C-alpha positions as CSV (number, residue, x, y, z in Angstrom):
1,X,0.2,-0.3,-0.4
2,X,1.5,3.4,-1.1
3,X,2.1,5.5,2.4
4,X,-0.2,9.2,1.6
5,X,2.0,12.1,1.8
6,X,2.5,13.6,5.3
7,X,0.4,15.9,4.9
8,X,0.0,16.8,8.9
9,X,3.3,19.0,8.6
10,X,1.5,21.4,6.9
11,X,0.8,24.6,6.7
12,X,4.9,25.2,6.5
13,X,5.9,28.6,7.8
14,X,9.3,30.5,6.7
15,X,10.1,33.9,7.4
16,X,7.7,35.7,5.0
17,X,5.4,33.0,3.7
18,X,3.0,30.1,4.6
19,X,2.5,27.1,2.3
20,X,-1.0,26.0,3.0
21,X,-3.7,24.2,1.2
22,X,-5.3,26.2,-1.4
23,X,-9.0,26.5,-0.7
24,X,-12.2,28.4,-2.8
25,X,-11.7,31.4,-1.5
26,X,-8.4,31.9,-3.1
27,X,-9.7,32.4,-6.7
28,X,-9.5,36.1,-6.9
29,X,-5.1,36.2,-6.0
30,X,-4.8,32.8,-8.1
31,X,-7.1,34.3,-10.8
32,X,-4.3,37.1,-11.1
33,X,-1.2,35.3,-11.7
34,X,-2.7,32.5,-14.1
35,X,-4.4,34.9,-15.8
36,X,-1.3,36.5,-16.8
37,X,0.6,35.5,-20.1
38,X,4.3,35.9,-19.1
39,X,3.5,34.1,-15.3
40,X,2.2,30.8,-17.7
41,X,4.6,31.6,-20.4
42,X,7.1,28.6,-19.4
43,X,4.0,26.5,-17.7
44,X,2.0,23.6,-18.8
45,X,-0.9,25.5,-17.4
46,X,-2.4,27.7,-20.1
47,X,-2.9,31.3,-19.7
48,X,-6.5,31.4,-17.8
49,X,-9.2,33.3,-19.8
50,X,-11.9,33.3,-17.6
51,X,-12.7,33.4,-14.2
52,X,-14.4,30.2,-13.5
53,X,-11.8,28.2,-15.6
54,X,-9.7,29.5,-12.2
55,X,-12.6,28.1,-10.2
56,X,-12.3,24.6,-12.2
57,X,-8.5,24.9,-11.1
58,X,-8.8,25.2,-7.6
59,X,-11.3,22.7,-8.0
60,X,-8.8,20.3,-8.8
61,X,-6.1,21.5,-6.7
62,X,-8.7,20.5,-3.2
63,X,-9.6,17.5,-4.8
64,X,-5.6,16.1,-5.3
65,X,-4.3,17.6,-2.4
66,X,-4.7,13.8,-0.4
67,X,-4.1,12.2,-3.3
68,X,-0.7,11.7,-5.3
69,X,-0.3,15.8,-6.4
70,X,-0.6,17.9,-3.7
71,X,-0.5,21.6,-4.5
72,X,0.2,24.2,-1.8
73,X,-0.7,28.4,-2.0
74,X,2.4,30.5,-1.5
75,X,1.2,32.7,1.1
76,X,2.6,35.9,1.4
77,X,2.3,37.0,4.9
78,X,2.9,41.0,4.9
79,X,-0.3,41.2,1.9
80,X,-2.4,38.4,3.4
81,X,-2.2,37.2,-0.5
82,X,-1.6,33.8,-2.5
83,X,0.5,35.0,-4.6
84,X,1.5,31.6,-6.2
85,X,2.1,28.0,-5.9
86,X,4.3,25.1,-5.4
87,X,3.4,21.1,-5.5
88,X,5.0,17.7,-5.9
89,X,4.3,15.0,-8.5
90,X,5.5,12.0,-9.8
91,X,6.4,10.5,-6.1
92,X,8.8,7.2,-6.9
93,X,8.0,5.4,-3.6
94,X,10.9,3.1,-4.8
95,X,13.4,5.2,-5.4
96,X,12.8,7.8,-2.8
97,X,12.2,10.3,-5.8
98,X,9.9,12.9,-6.5
99,X,9.5,16.3,-9.0
100,X,8.5,19.7,-7.9
101,X,6.8,22.4,-9.8
102,X,5.9,26.0,-8.7
103,X,4.6,29.3,-10.0
104,X,4.7,32.9,-9.0
105,X,2.7,36.3,-9.9
106,X,4.9,38.9,-12.0
107,X,4.9,41.8,-9.0
108,X,6.3,39.4,-6.9
109,X,9.1,37.8,-9.0
110,X,12.7,38.5,-8.2
111,X,12.3,39.0,-4.1
112,X,13.5,35.5,-3.7
113,X,9.5,34.0,-2.9
114,X,10.2,31.1,-5.0
115,X,13.1,30.4,-3.5
116,X,12.3,30.7,0.0
117,X,8.8,28.4,-0.4
118,X,11.1,25.5,-2.1
119,X,13.7,26.2,0.2
120,X,10.8,24.9,3.3
121,X,9.4,22.0,0.6
122,X,12.7,20.7,-0.3
123,X,13.8,20.4,3.5
124,X,10.1,18.7,4.1
125,X,10.5,16.4,1.5
126,X,14.2,15.1,2.4
127,X,13.2,15.3,6.1
128,X,9.3,14.3,6.3
129,X,9.2,12.0,3.3
130,X,13.3,10.7,3.2
131,X,13.6,11.3,-0.1
132,X,17.0,11.1,-1.4
133,X,16.6,12.9,-5.0
134,X,14.2,16.0,-6.1
135,X,13.6,16.6,-9.8
136,X,12.6,20.0,-11.6
137,X,12.0,20.2,-15.0
138,X,12.0,23.8,-16.8
139,X,12.0,25.1,-19.8
140,X,15.4,25.9,-21.1
141,X,14.5,29.3,-21.6
142,X,13.1,30.0,-18.6
143,X,16.8,31.0,-17.3
144,X,15.1,33.2,-14.3
145,X,14.1,29.2,-13.1
146,X,17.2,27.4,-13.8
147,X,19.1,30.1,-12.2
148,X,17.1,30.1,-8.7
149,X,17.5,26.2,-9.1
150,X,21.0,26.1,-9.5
151,X,21.0,28.6,-6.4
152,X,19.3,26.3,-4.5
153,X,22.0,23.7,-5.0
154,X,20.3,21.9,-7.8
155,X,22.2,20.3,-10.5
156,X,21.7,20.8,-14.3
157,X,21.4,16.9,-15.2
158,X,20.3,17.9,-19.3
159,X,18.0,18.9,-21.3
160,X,15.0,15.9,-22.2
161,X,14.2,16.9,-25.9
162,X,10.6,17.1,-26.7
163,X,9.9,15.6,-23.7
164,X,5.9,16.9,-22.7
165,X,3.3,18.6,-25.3
166,X,2.1,21.7,-24.2
167,X,2.6,25.4,-25.6
168,X,0.7,23.4,-28.9
169,X,4.1,21.4,-29.7
170,X,6.5,19.2,-27.5
171,X,8.8,20.9,-25.4
172,X,12.2,20.1,-24.4
173,X,12.8,20.6,-20.8
174,X,16.0,21.1,-18.6
175,X,16.1,18.4,-15.8
176,X,17.5,19.5,-12.6
177,X,18.2,17.2,-9.3
178,X,19.0,17.9,-5.7
179,X,20.3,14.7,-4.0
180,X,19.5,14.3,-0.2
181,X,23.1,14.5,0.7
182,X,24.0,17.6,-1.2
183,X,20.9,19.2,0.5
184,X,22.4,18.6,4.1
185,X,25.5,19.2,3.0
186,X,24.4,22.8,1.9
187,X,22.2,23.4,4.4
């Protein structure tokens, strides 16, 4: 039997952030960033054109929370607003490996918010989930994401050519990884 995600550890709190379960009341904050084509340019998620699309997106996030693909709201405590999201997917329990994902509203770019959120999520993964490896996939053209992952200690392993189909084409993705031993040495 598969072990569930140890969700009892949530919400996770950092100096500026609260990583918590999404709720229906977050729709306006989430729509503000998922309707921005600059935010969704490098994401599998298509730009949301209508608020009802975001209502459905949040409903799926809430439904999947206790399953295999939990997503957490990144709440910026000074503003009491959801400014992004982060998640885990493709948890391979036998190999102790998971993939992380993330998105952030454009007004909050360049402030270290994703790095702060992912640091907490990575620490949770290595300590509570006993992971050995955390992966991130990003479009090679998303240089800000590539730099942020490298600052967190991730190693770029290569390019997965035409790895996923989104934005109307097969997309190359850069594969980044962080091992538990590297995280412990760096923290």
